[in-house]
C-alpha positions as CSV (number, residue, x, y, z in Angstrom):
1,M,157.7,122.2,92.8
2,R,159.3,119.3,94.8
3,K,156.9,119.8,97.7
4,L,153.9,119.7,95.2
5,V,155.2,116.5,93.6
6,S,155.6,114.8,97.0
7,R,152.2,115.9,98.1
8,V,150.5,114.6,95.0
9,A,152.4,111.3,95.2
10,F,151.5,111.0,98.8
11,Y,147.8,111.3,98.2
12,V,147.9,109.1,95.1
13,L,149.4,106.3,97.1
14,C,146.9,106.8,99.9
15,T,144.0,106.7,97.4
16,V,145.4,103.4,95.9
17,M,145.6,101.9,99.4
18,S,142.3,103.4,100.6
19,P,140.4,100.0,100.7
20,V,142.9,98.8,103.3
21,F,142.4,102.0,105.3
22,L,138.6,101.7,105.1
23,I,138.6,98.1,106.4
24,G,140.8,99.1,109.4
25,Y,138.7,102.2,110.1
26,I,135.5,100.1,110.3
27,M,137.3,97.7,112.7
28,W,138.6,100.6,114.8
29,I,135.1,102.2,115.1
30,G,133.7,98.9,116.3
31,G,136.4,98.6,119.0
32,T,135.8,102.3,120.0
33,L,132.0,101.7,120.4
34,A,132.6,98.5,122.4
35,S,134.9,100.4,124.8
36,G,132.3,103.2,125.1
37,R,129.8,100.6,126.3
38,S,132.1,99.7,129.2
39,G,132.2,103.2,130.4
40,V,135.6,104.1,128.9
41,S,135.9,107.4,127.2
42,G,135.7,106.8,123.4
43,T,136.6,110.4,122.5
44,A,139.8,110.1,124.6
45,Q,141.3,108.0,121.8
46,G,141.3,111.0,119.4
47,P,144.1,113.0,121.2
48,L,146.1,109.9,121.7
49,S,145.8,108.9,118.1
50,A,147.0,112.4,117.1
51,R,150.1,112.1,119.3
52,Y,150.7,108.6,118.1
53,S,150.6,109.8,114.5
54,E,152.9,112.7,115.1
55,H,155.4,110.3,116.8
56,N,155.3,108.0,113.8
57,F,155.6,110.8,111.2
58,G,158.6,112.0,113.2
59,T,157.3,115.4,114.0
60,R,156.8,115.1,117.8
61,P,158.5,112.3,119.7
62,D,156.1,110.6,122.1
63,E,157.2,107.0,122.9
64,A,154.6,106.6,125.6
65,A,151.7,107.5,123.2
66,D,153.0,105.0,120.6
67,R,153.2,102.2,123.1
68,L,150.0,103.1,124.9
69,L,147.9,103.1,121.7
70,R,149.3,99.8,120.5
71,A,148.3,98.2,123.9
72,L,144.8,99.9,124.3
73,P,142.0,97.3,124.6
74,G,139.6,99.4,122.4
75,V,142.0,99.5,119.5
76,P,142.3,96.1,117.7
77,G,145.9,95.5,116.6
78,P,144.9,94.6,113.0
79,A,142.7,97.8,112.8
80,L,145.6,100.0,113.9
81,F,147.9,98.4,111.4
82,L,145.4,98.6,108.4
83,T,144.4,102.2,109.3
84,T,147.9,103.6,109.7
85,A,150.2,101.5,107.5
86,P,149.0,103.1,104.2
87,V,149.7,106.6,105.3
88,F,153.0,105.8,107.0
89,L,154.1,103.9,104.0
90,A,153.1,106.8,101.7
91,H,155.0,109.2,104.0
92,R,158.2,107.1,103.9
93,L,158.1,106.8,100.1
94,T,157.4,110.5,99.5
95,G,158.6,112.3,102.6
96,Y,155.3,114.2,102.7
97,V,153.7,115.0,106.1
98,P,149.9,115.9,106.0
99,R,149.2,119.3,107.6
100,A,147.2,117.6,110.4
101,F,150.4,116.0,111.7
102,R,152.9,118.8,111.4
103,Y,154.2,120.1,114.6
104,P,153.4,122.8,115.5
105,Y,150.3,122.9,113.5
106,E,150.4,125.4,110.6
107,G,147.7,127.7,109.3
108,K,144.0,128.0,110.2
109,V,142.6,125.3,112.4
110,S,139.6,123.4,110.9
111,P,137.2,121.5,113.3
112,Q,138.5,118.1,112.1
113,Y,142.0,119.0,113.0
114,E,141.3,120.6,116.4
115,A,142.7,117.6,118.4
116,S,146.0,117.8,116.5
117,A,146.3,121.6,116.5
118,R,145.8,122.0,120.3
119,I,148.8,119.7,121.1
120,G,151.3,122.4,120.3
121,F,149.3,125.0,122.3
122,F,149.2,122.9,125.4
123,D,152.8,121.8,125.0
124,A,153.8,125.5,124.9
125,A,151.8,126.1,128.1
126,L,153.7,123.4,129.9
127,E,157.0,124.9,128.7
128,R,156.0,128.3,129.8
129,Y,154.3,127.7,133.2
130,L,155.5,124.3,134.6
131,P,159.0,125.6,135.6
132,D,157.3,128.0,138.1
133,D,154.9,125.4,139.5
134,T,155.3,122.5,141.9
135,Q,152.1,120.7,140.9
136,F,150.7,119.5,137.6
137,V,147.1,118.4,137.4
138,I,145.6,116.9,134.3
139,L,141.8,117.1,134.5
140,G,139.9,114.6,132.5
141,A,143.3,113.0,131.6
142,G,142.0,110.3,129.4
143,F,144.9,108.8,127.7
144,D,147.2,111.8,127.9
145,T,150.9,110.9,128.0
146,R,152.6,114.1,129.0
147,A,153.2,113.0,132.5
148,Y,155.4,110.2,131.3
149,G,157.8,112.6,129.7
150,L,158.5,114.3,133.0
151,A,160.5,111.5,134.6
152,N,163.5,113.6,135.3
153,D,161.5,116.6,136.8
154,V,161.1,115.2,140.4
155,R,160.3,118.7,141.6
156,V,156.8,118.6,140.1
157,R,154.1,116.4,141.6
158,V,151.7,115.0,138.9
159,F,148.1,114.1,139.3
160,E,145.6,112.7,136.8
161,V,141.9,113.1,137.4
162,D,139.3,111.1,135.4
163,T,136.4,108.7,135.8
164,L,137.2,105.4,137.4
165,P,136.4,103.2,134.3
166,T,138.7,105.2,132.0
167,Q,141.4,105.5,134.6
168,T,141.3,101.7,135.4
169,V,141.8,100.8,131.8
170,K,144.6,103.4,131.4
171,R,146.5,102.1,134.4
172,K,146.2,98.5,133.3
173,T,147.3,99.5,129.7
174,L,150.3,101.5,131.0
175,E,151.4,98.4,132.9
176,K,150.9,96.2,129.9
177,A,152.8,98.6,127.7
178,G,155.7,98.7,130.2
179,I,155.3,102.5,130.9
180,D,156.4,103.6,134.3
181,S,153.5,105.5,136.0
182,S,154.9,105.4,139.6
183,R,155.4,109.1,139.8
184,V,151.7,109.9,138.8
185,T,148.9,110.0,141.4
186,F,145.7,108.8,139.9
187,V,142.5,110.4,141.3
188,P,139.2,108.9,140.2
189,A,136.4,111.5,140.1
190,D,133.4,112.4,137.9
191,F,133.1,116.1,137.3
192,E,129.3,116.0,137.1
193,K,128.8,113.9,140.2
194,E,131.7,114.3,142.6
195,D,133.8,117.1,144.2
196,W,137.0,116.4,142.3
197,L,138.9,119.0,144.3
198,D,138.1,117.2,147.5
199,C,139.2,113.9,145.9
200,L,142.4,115.6,144.6
201,T,143.2,117.1,148.0
202,A,142.6,113.8,149.8
203,A,145.2,112.2,147.4
204,G,147.9,114.7,148.5
205,F,147.3,117.8,146.3
206,D,148.0,121.1,148.1
207,P,145.6,123.9,147.1
208,A,148.0,126.4,148.6
209,E,150.8,125.6,146.1
210,R,150.9,127.1,142.5
211,T,149.6,124.6,140.1
212,L,149.3,124.1,136.3
213,F,146.0,122.6,135.4
214,L,145.6,121.0,131.9
215,W,142.0,120.6,130.8
216,E,142.2,119.2,127.3
217,G,139.2,118.0,125.2
218,V,136.8,118.0,128.2
219,T,134.6,121.1,128.6
220,M,132.4,120.4,125.6
221,Y,131.3,117.1,127.1
222,L,130.2,118.5,130.5
223,D,127.1,120.5,131.4
224,R,127.4,124.2,132.1
225,A,127.1,123.7,135.9
226,A,130.1,121.3,135.9
227,V,132.2,123.6,133.7
228,E,131.5,126.6,136.0
229,D,132.0,124.6,139.2
230,T,135.3,123.3,137.9
231,L,136.5,126.8,137.0
232,R,135.5,128.1,140.4
233,K,137.4,125.3,142.2
234,I,140.5,126.1,140.1
235,A,140.0,129.8,141.1
236,S,140.1,128.7,144.8
237,T,143.6,127.4,144.5
238,A,146.9,129.3,145.0
239,A,147.3,132.7,143.3
240,G,149.4,132.4,140.1
241,S,147.9,128.9,139.3
242,V,147.0,128.5,135.6
243,V,144.5,126.5,133.7
244,A,145.0,125.7,130.0
245,F,142.0,124.4,128.2
246,D,140.1,124.2,124.9
247,Y,136.4,124.8,124.3
248,F,133.6,125.0,121.8
249,T,131.3,127.9,121.3
250,S,127.5,127.5,120.9
251,E,128.1,127.3,117.1
252,P,128.7,123.5,117.0
253,F,125.4,123.0,118.8
254,E,123.3,125.3,116.6
255,S,124.9,124.8,113.2
256,S,123.0,122.9,110.5
257,S,126.1,122.1,108.5
258,F,126.7,118.4,107.7
259,Y,130.0,118.4,109.6
260,W,128.5,119.5,112.9
261,R,125.3,117.4,112.5
262,Y,127.6,114.4,111.9
263,G,129.8,115.4,114.9
264,R,126.9,115.7,117.2
265,A,125.5,112.3,116.1
266,A,128.9,110.6,116.3
267,T,129.7,111.8,119.8
268,S,126.3,110.8,121.0
269,A,126.7,107.4,119.5
270,A,130.0,107.0,121.4
271,G,128.1,107.8,124.6
272,E,129.6,111.3,125.1
273,E,127.1,113.9,123.9
274,L,128.3,117.5,123.3
275,K,126.8,119.6,126.1
276,F,128.6,122.9,126.6
277,G,129.7,125.8,124.5
278,V,130.6,129.4,125.2
279,D,128.3,132.0,123.7
280,S,129.4,132.6,120.1
281,T,128.2,136.2,119.9
282,P,131.1,138.1,118.5
283,P,133.7,138.8,119.8
284,S,133.6,135.4,121.3
285,R,136.8,136.2,123.2
286,D,134.8,138.7,125.3
287,R,132.1,136.0,126.1
288,L,134.9,133.7,127.3
289,A,136.5,136.4,129.4
290,E,133.1,137.2,131.0
291,L,132.6,133.5,131.9
292,L,136.0,133.2,133.4
293,R,135.7,136.4,135.3
294,S,132.4,135.3,136.8
295,C,134.2,132.2,138.0
296,G,137.1,134.1,139.6
297,L,139.7,133.7,136.8
298,S,141.4,136.1,134.4
299,L,141.9,135.3,130.7
300,T,145.6,135.4,130.0
301,E,145.9,134.0,126.5
302,Q,143.3,132.9,123.8
303,Q,143.2,131.7,120.3
304,T,139.9,131.9,118.4
305,L,139.1,129.0,116.1
306,G,137.1,129.9,113.0
307,E,135.8,133.3,111.8
308,D,134.3,135.6,114.5
309,T,131.7,137.7,112.7
310,Q,127.9,138.0,112.8
311,K,127.7,135.9,109.6
312,R,130.3,133.2,110.4
313,R,130.7,132.6,114.1
314,A,133.8,131.2,115.8
315,W,133.3,127.5,116.7
316,G,135.8,127.2,119.5
317,G,139.2,128.2,120.9
318,F,142.2,127.5,123.0
319,A,142.8,129.5,126.2
320,I,144.8,130.0,129.3
321,A,143.4,131.6,132.5
322,T,145.1,132.6,135.7
323,V,144.1,132.7,139.4
324,E,144.9,136.3,140.2
325,K,144.4,135.9,143.9
326,A,143.2,133.1,146.2
327,A,139.5,133.1,146.9
Protein backbone atom coordinates (compact mmCIF):
# COMPACT_ATOMS: atom_id res chain seq x y z
CA MET A 1 0.00 0.00 0.00
CA ARG A 2 2.86 2.36 0.87
CA LYS A 3 4.41 1.84 -2.60
CA LEU A 4 1.07 2.58 -4.25
CA VAL A 5 0.64 5.78 -2.27
CA SER A 6 4.16 7.00 -3.12
CA ARG A 7 3.60 6.14 -6.79
CA VAL A 8 0.31 8.03 -6.96
CA ALA A 9 1.77 10.99 -5.09
CA PHE A 10 4.77 11.06 -7.43
CA TYR A 11 2.67 11.23 -10.57
CA VAL A 12 0.23 13.76 -9.08
CA LEU A 13 3.16 16.05 -8.32
CA CYS A 14 4.61 15.52 -11.80
CA THR A 15 1.23 16.35 -13.35
CA VAL A 16 0.94 19.55 -11.35
CA MET A 17 4.43 20.59 -12.46
CA SER A 18 4.01 19.40 -16.08
CA PRO A 19 3.86 22.93 -17.59
CA VAL A 20 7.39 23.51 -16.27
CA PHE A 21 8.54 20.21 -17.77
CA LEU A 22 6.92 21.01 -21.14
CA ILE A 23 8.69 24.36 -21.42
CA GLY A 24 12.02 22.72 -20.65
CA TYR A 25 11.37 19.89 -23.10
CA ILE A 26 10.67 22.30 -25.96
CA MET A 27 13.88 24.19 -25.18
CA TRP A 28 15.84 20.91 -25.03
CA ILE A 29 14.54 19.68 -28.39
CA GLY A 30 15.55 22.98 -29.94
CA GLY A 31 19.07 22.57 -28.62
CA THR A 32 19.25 18.96 -29.82
CA LEU A 33 18.18 19.90 -33.35
CA ALA A 34 20.73 22.70 -33.39
CA SER A 35 23.53 20.32 -32.37
CA GLY A 36 22.38 17.86 -35.04
CA ARG A 37 22.83 20.49 -37.73
CA SER A 38 26.45 20.85 -36.67
CA GLY A 39 27.10 17.17 -37.36
CA VAL A 40 26.96 16.11 -33.70
CA SER A 41 24.92 13.01 -32.94
CA GLY A 42 21.58 14.08 -31.49
CA THR A 43 20.58 10.53 -30.52
CA ALA A 44 23.75 10.21 -28.43
CA GLN A 45 22.05 12.39 -25.83
CA GLY A 46 19.47 9.69 -25.05
CA PRO A 47 21.79 7.19 -23.32
CA LEU A 48 23.62 10.02 -21.54
CA SER A 49 20.32 11.45 -20.28
CA ALA A 50 19.31 8.01 -18.98
CA ARG A 51 22.57 7.60 -17.06
CA TYR A 52 22.31 11.17 -15.77
CA SER A 53 18.79 10.44 -14.49
CA GLU A 54 19.79 7.19 -12.80
CA HIS A 55 22.65 9.04 -11.09
CA ASN A 56 20.31 11.72 -9.76
CA PHE A 57 17.67 9.20 -8.69
CA GLY A 58 20.44 7.45 -6.77
CA THR A 59 20.04 4.10 -8.51
CA ARG A 60 23.34 4.02 -10.48
CA PRO A 61 26.17 6.39 -9.55
CA ASP A 62 27.77 8.04 -12.59
CA GLU A 63 29.42 11.33 -11.68
CA ALA A 64 30.91 11.69 -15.17
CA ALA A 65 27.48 11.44 -16.83
CA ASP A 66 26.08 14.05 -14.47
CA ARG A 67 28.88 16.51 -15.15
CA LEU A 68 29.04 15.83 -18.88
CA LEU A 69 25.34 16.42 -19.52
CA ARG A 70 25.37 19.64 -17.53
CA ALA A 71 28.24 20.96 -19.68
CA LEU A 72 27.03 19.71 -23.08
CA PRO A 73 26.57 22.51 -25.67
CA GLY A 74 23.38 21.00 -27.11
CA VAL A 75 21.67 21.01 -23.70
CA PRO A 76 20.72 24.51 -22.51
CA GLY A 77 21.13 24.81 -18.74
CA PRO A 78 17.63 26.22 -18.17
CA ALA A 79 16.15 23.41 -20.29
CA LEU A 80 17.91 20.75 -18.25
CA PHE A 81 16.72 22.31 -14.99
CA LEU A 82 13.10 22.80 -16.09
CA THR A 83 12.90 19.28 -17.52
CA THR A 84 14.41 17.40 -14.61
CA ALA A 85 13.63 19.49 -11.52
CA PRO A 86 9.93 18.47 -11.35
CA VAL A 87 10.63 14.71 -11.43
CA PHE A 88 13.61 14.91 -9.06
CA LEU A 89 11.61 17.03 -6.62
CA ALA A 90 8.67 14.61 -6.81
CA HIS A 91 11.10 11.75 -6.15
CA ARG A 92 12.59 13.45 -3.09
CA LEU A 93 9.16 14.17 -1.65
CA THR A 94 7.74 10.69 -2.24
CA GLY A 95 10.73 8.36 -2.49
CA TYR A 96 9.32 6.88 -5.69
CA VAL A 97 11.59 5.95 -8.62
CA PRO A 98 9.92 5.52 -12.05
CA ARG A 99 10.49 2.11 -13.58
CA ALA A 100 12.53 3.64 -16.42
CA PHE A 101 15.26 4.67 -13.98
CA ARG A 102 15.46 1.69 -11.67
CA TYR A 103 18.70 -0.22 -11.90
CA PRO A 104 18.82 -2.83 -13.13
CA TYR A 105 15.68 -2.35 -15.22
CA GLU A 106 12.72 -4.44 -14.07
CA GLY A 107 10.13 -6.25 -16.20
CA LYS A 108 9.42 -6.22 -19.93
CA VAL A 109 11.31 -3.63 -21.95
CA SER A 110 9.11 -1.28 -23.95
CA PRO A 111 10.60 0.63 -26.92
CA GLN A 112 10.58 3.98 -25.12
CA TYR A 113 12.69 2.53 -22.29
CA GLU A 114 15.24 0.67 -24.42
CA ALA A 115 18.03 3.19 -23.74
CA SER A 116 17.53 2.80 -19.97
CA ALA A 117 17.09 -0.97 -19.96
CA ARG A 118 20.23 -1.71 -21.95
CA ILE A 119 22.48 0.09 -19.43
CA GLY A 120 22.36 -2.84 -17.02
CA PHE A 121 22.92 -5.37 -19.81
CA PHE A 122 26.09 -3.63 -20.97
CA ASP A 123 27.33 -2.96 -17.45
CA ALA A 124 27.01 -6.69 -16.75
CA ALA A 125 28.97 -7.45 -19.93
CA LEU A 126 31.81 -5.21 -18.71
CA GLU A 127 31.86 -6.92 -15.32
CA ARG A 128 31.90 -10.36 -16.93
CA TYR A 129 34.40 -9.91 -19.76
CA LEU A 130 36.67 -6.94 -19.05
CA PRO A 131 38.72 -8.74 -16.34
CA ASP A 132 39.94 -11.15 -19.04
CA ASP A 133 40.68 -8.51 -21.69
CA THR A 134 43.46 -5.98 -22.10
CA GLN A 135 41.61 -3.67 -24.51
CA PHE A 136 38.21 -1.98 -24.32
CA VAL A 137 36.86 -0.41 -27.50
CA ILE A 138 33.66 1.65 -27.50
CA LEU A 139 32.34 1.79 -31.07
CA GLY A 140 30.18 4.81 -31.83
CA ALA A 141 31.00 6.01 -28.31
CA GLY A 142 28.87 9.14 -28.45
CA PHE A 143 28.71 10.53 -24.91
CA ASP A 144 29.33 7.21 -23.16
CA THR A 145 31.01 7.67 -19.78
CA ARG A 146 32.00 4.12 -18.82
CA ALA A 147 35.66 4.70 -19.67
CA TYR A 148 35.86 7.38 -16.97
CA GLY A 149 34.94 4.91 -14.26
CA LEU A 150 37.98 2.72 -15.02
CA ALA A 151 40.58 5.11 -13.70
CA ASN A 152 42.13 2.53 -11.37
CA ASP A 153 42.28 -0.27 -13.95
CA VAL A 154 45.52 0.67 -15.70
CA ARG A 155 45.77 -2.83 -17.14
CA VAL A 156 43.10 -2.08 -19.76
CA ARG A 157 43.70 0.24 -22.71
CA VAL A 158 40.58 2.17 -23.67
CA PHE A 159 39.66 3.41 -27.15
CA GLU A 160 36.62 5.43 -28.22
CA VAL A 161 35.65 5.42 -31.91
CA ASP A 162 33.17 7.95 -33.32
CA THR A 163 32.74 10.57 -36.01
CA LEU A 164 35.00 13.59 -35.74
CA PRO A 165 32.26 16.21 -35.05
CA THR A 166 30.74 14.29 -32.13
CA GLN A 167 34.15 13.34 -30.76
CA THR A 168 35.41 16.92 -30.95
CA VAL A 169 32.44 18.22 -28.97
CA LYS A 170 32.81 15.43 -26.42
CA ARG A 171 36.50 16.11 -25.83
CA LYS A 172 35.90 19.83 -25.38
CA THR A 173 32.98 19.14 -23.03
CA LEU A 174 34.99 16.64 -20.98
CA GLU A 175 37.64 19.30 -20.51
CA LYS A 176 35.03 21.93 -19.63
CA ALA A 177 33.43 19.57 -17.09
CA GLY A 178 36.81 18.79 -15.51
CA ILE A 179 36.66 15.07 -16.38
CA ASP A 180 40.06 13.42 -16.86
CA SER A 181 40.16 11.68 -20.25
CA SER A 182 43.93 11.19 -20.46
CA ARG A 183 43.74 7.41 -20.39
CA VAL A 184 41.30 7.26 -23.34
CA THR A 185 42.55 7.13 -26.93
CA PHE A 186 40.07 8.91 -29.18
CA VAL A 187 39.86 7.54 -32.72
CA PRO A 188 37.82 9.57 -35.25
CA ALA A 189 36.18 7.37 -37.90
CA ASP A 190 32.92 7.10 -39.85
CA PHE A 191 31.64 3.50 -40.03
CA GLU A 192 30.00 4.08 -43.41
CA LYS A 193 32.91 5.90 -45.04
CA GLU A 194 36.18 4.80 -43.42
CA ASP A 195 38.01 1.66 -42.32
CA TRP A 196 37.59 2.15 -38.59
CA LEU A 197 39.79 -0.86 -37.78
CA ASP A 198 42.71 0.61 -39.73
CA CYS A 199 42.18 3.90 -37.89
CA LEU A 200 42.01 2.06 -34.57
CA THR A 201 45.17 0.05 -35.27
CA ALA A 202 47.04 3.19 -36.29
CA ALA A 203 46.10 4.66 -32.90
CA GLY A 204 47.76 1.78 -31.02
CA PHE A 205 45.10 -0.94 -30.93
CA ASP A 206 46.49 -4.49 -31.17
CA PRO A 207 44.16 -6.85 -33.12
CA ALA A 208 46.07 -9.82 -31.67
CA GLU A 209 44.99 -9.05 -28.09
CA ARG A 210 41.64 -10.03 -26.60
CA THR A 211 39.25 -7.14 -26.66
CA LEU A 212 35.83 -6.18 -25.38
CA PHE A 213 33.92 -4.16 -27.97
CA LEU A 214 30.90 -2.17 -26.80
CA TRP A 215 28.55 -1.14 -29.60
CA GLU A 216 25.60 0.61 -27.95
CA GLY A 217 22.78 2.37 -29.78
CA VAL A 218 24.53 2.36 -33.16
CA THR A 219 23.53 -0.53 -35.44
CA MET A 220 20.07 0.83 -36.22
CA TYR A 221 21.55 4.04 -37.67
CA LEU A 222 23.94 2.30 -40.08
CA ASP A 223 23.22 0.67 -43.43
CA ARG A 224 23.45 -3.12 -43.69
CA ALA A 225 26.81 -3.03 -45.45
CA ALA A 226 28.37 -1.01 -42.62
CA VAL A 227 26.88 -3.28 -39.94
CA GLU A 228 28.14 -6.45 -41.63
CA ASP A 229 31.53 -4.90 -42.35
CA THR A 230 31.91 -3.89 -38.70
CA LEU A 231 31.00 -7.38 -37.49
CA ARG A 232 33.52 -8.95 -39.89
CA LYS A 233 36.24 -6.59 -38.70
CA ILE A 234 35.51 -7.56 -35.09
CA ALA A 235 35.64 -11.22 -36.14
CA SER A 236 39.15 -10.63 -37.54
CA THR A 237 40.51 -9.73 -34.09
CA ALA A 238 41.88 -12.09 -31.45
CA ALA A 239 40.04 -15.28 -30.54
CA GLY A 240 37.99 -14.77 -27.39
CA SER A 241 37.25 -11.14 -28.16
CA VAL A 242 33.64 -10.15 -27.45
CA VAL A 243 31.19 -7.59 -28.83
CA ALA A 244 28.15 -6.47 -26.82
CA PHE A 245 25.51 -4.60 -28.81
CA ASP A 246 21.84 -3.79 -29.17
CA TYR A 247 19.77 -3.91 -32.34
CA PHE A 248 16.37 -3.38 -33.89
CA THR A 249 14.57 -5.95 -36.00
CA SER A 250 12.76 -5.04 -39.19
CA GLU A 251 9.57 -4.43 -37.17
CA PRO A 252 10.28 -0.74 -36.36
CA PHE A 253 10.73 -0.09 -40.08
CA GLU A 254 7.56 -1.88 -41.15
CA SER A 255 5.17 -1.11 -38.29
CA SER A 256 2.32 1.34 -38.90
CA SER A 257 1.85 1.99 -35.16
CA PHE A 258 1.91 5.60 -34.02
CA TYR A 259 4.97 5.01 -31.83
CA TRP A 260 7.18 3.69 -34.62
CA ARG A 261 5.90 6.19 -37.19
CA TYR A 262 6.76 8.97 -34.75
CA GLY A 263 10.12 7.35 -33.98
CA ARG A 264 11.08 7.15 -37.64
CA ALA A 265 10.07 10.78 -38.19
CA ALA A 266 11.86 12.02 -35.06
CA THR A 267 15.18 10.34 -35.82
CA SER A 268 15.01 11.52 -39.41
CA ALA A 269 14.39 15.10 -38.21
CA ALA A 270 17.45 14.77 -35.96
CA GLY A 271 19.51 13.83 -39.01
CA GLU A 272 19.96 10.18 -38.01
CA GLU A 273 17.53 8.06 -39.97
CA LEU A 274 16.84 4.49 -38.90
CA LYS A 275 18.43 2.18 -41.49
CA PHE A 276 19.11 -1.35 -40.29
CA GLY A 277 17.11 -4.07 -38.63
CA VAL A 278 17.58 -7.82 -38.23
CA ASP A 279 14.91 -9.93 -39.96
CA SER A 280 11.99 -10.18 -37.51
CA THR A 281 10.73 -13.55 -38.80
CA PRO A 282 10.35 -15.62 -35.60
CA PRO A 283 12.34 -16.81 -33.87
CA SER A 284 14.29 -13.57 -34.37
CA ARG A 285 17.15 -14.95 -32.26
CA ASP A 286 17.86 -17.44 -35.05
CA ARG A 287 17.90 -14.65 -37.64
CA LEU A 288 20.43 -12.77 -35.51
CA ALA A 289 22.57 -15.89 -35.03
CA GLU A 290 22.58 -16.44 -38.80
CA LEU A 291 23.74 -12.87 -39.41
CA LEU A 292 26.52 -13.17 -36.86
CA ARG A 293 27.62 -16.56 -38.17
CA SER A 294 27.83 -15.20 -41.72
CA CYS A 295 30.19 -12.52 -40.38
CA GLY A 296 32.40 -14.95 -38.44
CA LEU A 297 30.94 -14.50 -34.95
CA SER A 298 29.12 -16.81 -32.54
CA LEU A 299 26.06 -15.66 -30.58
CA THR A 300 26.84 -16.09 -26.87
CA GLU A 301 23.97 -14.32 -25.14
CA GLN A 302 20.76 -12.66 -26.32
CA GLN A 303 17.67 -10.98 -24.88
CA THR A 304 14.69 -10.55 -27.19
CA LEU A 305 12.68 -7.34 -26.84
CA GLY A 306 8.96 -7.59 -27.49
CA GLU A 307 6.90 -10.65 -28.32
CA ASP A 308 8.32 -13.03 -30.90
CA THR A 309 5.35 -14.57 -32.71
CA GLN A 310 3.89 -14.44 -36.19
CA LYS A 311 1.23 -11.96 -35.04
CA ARG A 312 3.42 -9.76 -32.84
CA ARG A 313 7.03 -9.57 -33.92
CA ALA A 314 10.00 -8.79 -31.71
CA TRP A 315 11.19 -5.24 -32.27
CA GLY A 316 14.78 -5.59 -31.06
CA GLY A 317 17.20 -7.13 -28.63
CA PHE A 318 20.44 -7.07 -26.70
CA ALA A 319 23.23 -9.47 -27.62
CA ILE A 320 26.78 -10.62 -27.00
CA ALA A 321 28.84 -12.36 -29.69
CA THR A 322 32.26 -13.97 -29.50
CA VAL A 323 35.20 -14.38 -31.87
CA GLU A 324 35.67 -18.14 -31.80
CA LYS A 325 38.93 -18.11 -33.73
CA ALA A 326 41.02 -15.54 -35.49
CA ALA A 327 40.09 -15.14 -39.17
